[in-house]
N, C-alpha and C positions, 0 to 999 in steps of 0.2 A: 777129244773136244768135250768141253763142260757143256751140259744143258742151260741154256739161257736163263731158266728160271733160278739157277744157283746163283747169279749175278742180279739179285734184287735190288737194283741201283735207285736211291732216292735223292731228291734234292730238297730245299727247305720247305716247298708246298706240300712235298708227299710227308715229310717228317710231322709237319704239322697236323695234316689230315690223320695220320696213323697214330698220333699220341694224342688227339683231340684238343689241340690248342690252335690259337690263331697263328698265320704265317708270321705276322709282326713278332710274336712270342719266339719263334723258331730263329728268326733274323737276330733277335736281342741275345739269345743263347749264343750265337756264332759271334756276335760283336763282343760280346763280353768273354770270350775266349772259353765257354762252358761246354760247348759241343767238341768231340773228337776232331783232330785236323781232317779236312778234306783228303777223301782216297782217289780222287780225280776229278776233272771238269768235263762237264756235258753242257755244250753251246755257251760255254764262257761262263757258267755257273758251277759253284762248288757241288761235288756229289759224293754220297758215301754208299756203301753196301748197306742194305737194311739190317744185317744182322749186327754190324758194329753200332749202329743206332740203337737198335733194341737192347743190345747188352750194356751201353751207356745209361738210356733210360732207366733200366731195372736197379743199376747201381745206384744212380742218383734219386731214386723215388718218384722219377718223371713218368713212368710208366703206368698208367691207371689212373692217374691224376685228374681231377675235375677243373683246377684252375690254378693258375701261377702268379704271384703278386710281379708286377712291371714296374709299380711306381718307385719313385725315390725311398721313400721311408713313411711308414704308417705306424701311429701309436696304438698299442693295444694291451691286453691283459691275459697272462697265462692263467687258465681256469683253475688249475691245480692249488695254486698259492697266491693267486690274485695278484702277482708280481706285475708291474709295469713292464712292457718290452716295447722294443722297436722292430717292427716286422719291415724287413727289406726286400729288394728285387731278388727272385729266384726261391722263394719260399713256395713249396708245393702244396696245395690244397687236396687232401684225399676225400675228405666228407665236409659238407657245410649244411649248418642247420637252416631251418627257415627263420627268417626275421622274428625277433620277438620283442615285447616292450621291456625297456630296463629304465627303472625310475633312478632319476639322478640325485645327487645329494642337494642341488639347488630346487628341487620339487619338479623339475621338467622330466618328460619320458622321452626317452630315445630309441629307436628302434636299433637292436643289435644283432648280430650273428655270432656263432661259434664255428669254429673251423679245427679240423685235424691235420696238423703239419704232417707230411710224408716223412720229413729227415729224423725227428726225434719223437714221433708218435705223442705228442703233446696236444692237448686243445688249447686254443686261444679264442678271445672274444675281443671284438671291435665293434663302433657303430657300423650300421650296414651301409650308408653311404660311404665310409671310408674304405670298406670292403670292395665296393664296386668301382672305386675310383683305383685303388690298389691293383686291382687284378685287370683294369682296363674295361670291365663291363659297363661303366657308367658312360664311357666315350661311346661305345657302339649303340647305348639306349639313346643318348642325346643325338648321335649322328642320324638314328632313324627318324626321331621326332623332326631334326632339320630338313631331312629330306622330304618327310610328310608335309611339312609346312610350305617348302619350296613347290611341292606339286600341287598343293591346294591354291598358293597364291598363281601360279601359271594357269589353273583351271579358271579361277575367278577371271585373270586377265583376258582369256580367250573369250569368255562369256561376255565381258564389256566390250572388245573389239567387235563381236558378231553382234551385239545390239546396237552399237553405234553405226555400223555398217547398214543394218536393217531399217533405222531410223532414216537414214539418208537414202536408201533405195538402191543402194551400191552392192554388189557382190562382194563378199570378204576376200581379202588378196590370199 
């Protein structure tokens, strides 16, 4: 009988956790046919042995990445020769710079970032907001702001209800 730890079974959630990406990214890999075929089913969900996923992640440059583009297409430039490029889904980021000011031809200044692509080892540059949208980070930031605004509105609403109840001498419901 084989030891249980020999069968390190993982689903999409565990794959995402171990590779440091969102569960949505792991699901997108499966949907786009990038993950190896599932090796089994656990509770109705696809499952793999971790060693299979680990080998796939190393072979595709996804092991140790810091982000992955999930947006349809983002315009950027290859730093080496300043050639314009389209950065599409599946590009894995190994390193990313801090945002820095980039003077534009029209006199404006935009915040840009540079990132090292895992697949070809090239550095690319693009506007910081395009990077955030392309990797899905902008959605999570806006989602956090939205939740904070809703929580604030709920607190204000509760204060108004309590105030009105106090004015009428009624206990709050």
